[in-house]
C-alpha positions as CSV (number, residue, x, y, z in Angstrom):
1,X,10.7,15.4,19.7
2,X,8.5,13.0,17.6
3,X,6.1,14.3,15.1
4,X,2.4,14.1,16.0
5,X,1.5,13.3,12.4
6,X,0.8,9.5,12.0
7,X,3.5,7.7,10.0
8,X,3.8,5.0,7.4
9,X,6.9,3.1,8.3
10,X,8.6,0.9,5.7
11,X,12.0,-0.7,5.5
12,X,14.3,0.6,2.8
13,X,14.3,-2.7,1.0
14,X,10.5,-3.0,1.0
15,X,10.3,0.6,-0.3
16,X,12.7,-0.2,-3.1
17,X,10.7,-3.3,-4.0
18,X,7.5,-1.3,-4.0
19,X,8.9,1.1,-6.5
20,X,10.3,-1.7,-8.7
21,X,6.9,-3.5,-8.7
22,X,5.1,-0.4,-9.8
23,X,7.7,0.6,-12.4
24,X,7.7,-2.9,-13.9
25,X,3.9,-2.7,-14.4
26,X,3.9,0.6,-16.2
27,X,1.9,1.7,-18.2
28,X,-0.6,-0.4,-16.2
29,X,-1.5,0.3,-12.6
30,X,0.3,-2.1,-10.2
31,X,-1.5,-3.2,-7.0
32,X,-0.9,-5.3,-4.0
33,X,-0.6,-5.7,-0.3
34,X,1.9,-4.6,2.3
35,X,2.6,-6.6,5.4
36,X,4.8,-6.9,8.5
37,X,6.8,-10.0,9.4
38,X,5.7,-9.4,13.0
39,X,2.6,-11.3,14.0
40,X,-0.5,-9.3,14.9
41,X,0.0,-10.6,18.5
42,X,3.2,-8.5,18.8
43,X,1.7,-5.3,17.4
44,X,0.1,-2.7,19.7
45,X,-3.6,-2.0,19.4
46,X,-2.9,1.5,17.9
47,X,-0.6,0.0,15.3
48,X,1.9,2.8,15.7
49,X,4.8,0.3,15.9
50,X,4.1,-1.5,12.6
51,X,6.9,-1.5,10.1
52,X,6.2,-2.7,6.6
53,X,8.9,-5.1,5.5
54,X,6.9,-7.3,3.0
55,X,5.4,-6.1,-0.3
56,X,3.3,-8.6,-2.3
57,X,2.1,-7.7,-5.8
58,X,-1.3,-8.9,-6.8
59,X,-2.4,-9.1,-10.4
60,X,-4.5,-6.2,-11.6
61,X,-7.6,-7.6,-13.3
62,X,-9.5,-4.4,-13.8
63,X,-11.2,-3.9,-17.2
64,X,-9.2,-0.7,-17.6
65,X,-5.9,-1.5,-15.9
66,X,-4.2,1.6,-17.3
67,X,-6.5,3.8,-15.1
68,X,-7.8,1.6,-12.3
69,X,-7.1,-1.6,-10.4
70,X,-8.9,-4.6,-9.0
71,X,-7.1,-7.4,-7.1
72,X,-7.2,-10.9,-8.7
73,X,-9.4,-12.7,-6.2
74,X,-7.4,-16.0,-6.3
75,X,-4.0,-14.2,-5.9
76,X,-5.4,-12.0,-3.1
77,X,-6.8,-15.1,-1.3
78,X,-3.5,-17.1,-1.7
79,X,-1.4,-14.1,-0.4
80,X,-3.7,-13.6,2.6
81,X,-3.6,-17.2,3.6
82,X,0.2,-17.4,3.1
83,X,0.6,-14.3,5.4
84,X,-1.6,-16.0,8.1
85,X,0.4,-19.3,7.8
86,X,3.7,-17.3,8.1
87,X,2.3,-15.3,11.1
88,X,2.6,-12.0,9.2
89,X,0.2,-9.1,9.6
90,X,-1.6,-7.3,6.8
91,X,-0.8,-3.6,7.1
92,X,-1.8,-1.9,3.9
93,X,-2.7,-1.8,0.3
94,X,-0.8,-0.2,-2.6
95,X,-1.3,0.8,-6.2
96,X,0.4,3.0,-8.7
97,X,-0.6,6.0,-10.6
98,X,1.5,5.7,-13.8
99,X,0.6,9.1,-15.2
100,X,-0.8,11.2,-12.3
101,X,0.3,12.4,-8.8
102,X,0.2,10.3,-5.7
103,X,-3.1,11.8,-4.6
104,X,-6.2,9.6,-4.0
105,X,-8.6,9.8,-6.9
106,X,-12.4,9.5,-6.8
107,X,-12.1,5.8,-7.8
108,X,-9.7,5.3,-4.9
109,X,-12.3,6.7,-2.6
110,X,-15.1,4.5,-4.0
111,X,-13.1,1.3,-3.9
112,X,-11.6,1.6,-0.4
113,X,-12.9,-0.4,2.5
114,X,-14.8,2.1,4.7
115,X,-13.9,0.9,8.2
116,X,-10.3,-0.2,7.6
117,X,-7.3,0.3,9.8
118,X,-5.1,-0.4,6.8
119,X,-2.7,2.2,5.3
120,X,-3.2,3.0,1.7
121,X,-0.1,3.7,-0.4
122,X,0.0,5.4,-3.8
123,X,3.2,5.4,-6.0
124,X,3.2,8.1,-8.6
125,X,5.4,7.3,-11.7
126,X,4.7,10.7,-13.2
127,X,8.5,11.3,-13.0
128,X,10.3,8.0,-13.8
129,X,13.5,9.3,-12.3
130,X,11.9,10.2,-9.0
131,X,8.8,8.2,-8.1
132,X,6.7,9.8,-5.4
133,X,5.4,7.4,-2.7
134,X,2.6,8.6,-0.4
135,X,1.0,6.7,2.4
136,X,-2.5,7.5,3.6
137,X,-5.0,6.4,6.2
138,X,-8.7,6.5,5.6
139,X,-10.7,8.3,8.3
140,X,-14.3,9.5,8.3
141,X,-14.6,9.3,4.5
142,X,-11.3,11.2,3.8
143,X,-7.7,10.1,3.1
144,X,-5.3,11.5,5.7
145,X,-1.7,11.8,4.5
146,X,0.8,10.0,6.7
147,X,4.5,10.9,7.1
148,X,6.6,8.4,5.1
149,X,9.4,7.0,7.3
150,X,12.1,4.7,6.0
151,X,13.6,2.3,8.6
């Protein structure tokens, strides 16, 4: 029987790449986008069949990159257009918490797109030996935890 809780599906290789990107950026917050190699034409309207298999780091240009993140506009634009050119679908955003748990902070809430269908992934590096990866979906002003599923 399938779980009723929505899930964040990611391939094992993309999951490992996500952790590597975040660990390599430490002590700064890493950030970037998550995508599917399947075009948006082949993804159902409810997006339940989306599997993340592409992780693209974007340079963090925030004034305080140890505690917050902001996408470099040029890198974000280039990545987005490259995804469109390659018929890939933007699925989510990610960033790391180098010193705190994988729980959305108040600055995460303030910076998130209010009407987005994107998933929101936080990688906690509080324990270097066991990074904690948590996907969320934003709904009615709150972050709803998703069940992490490796494929």
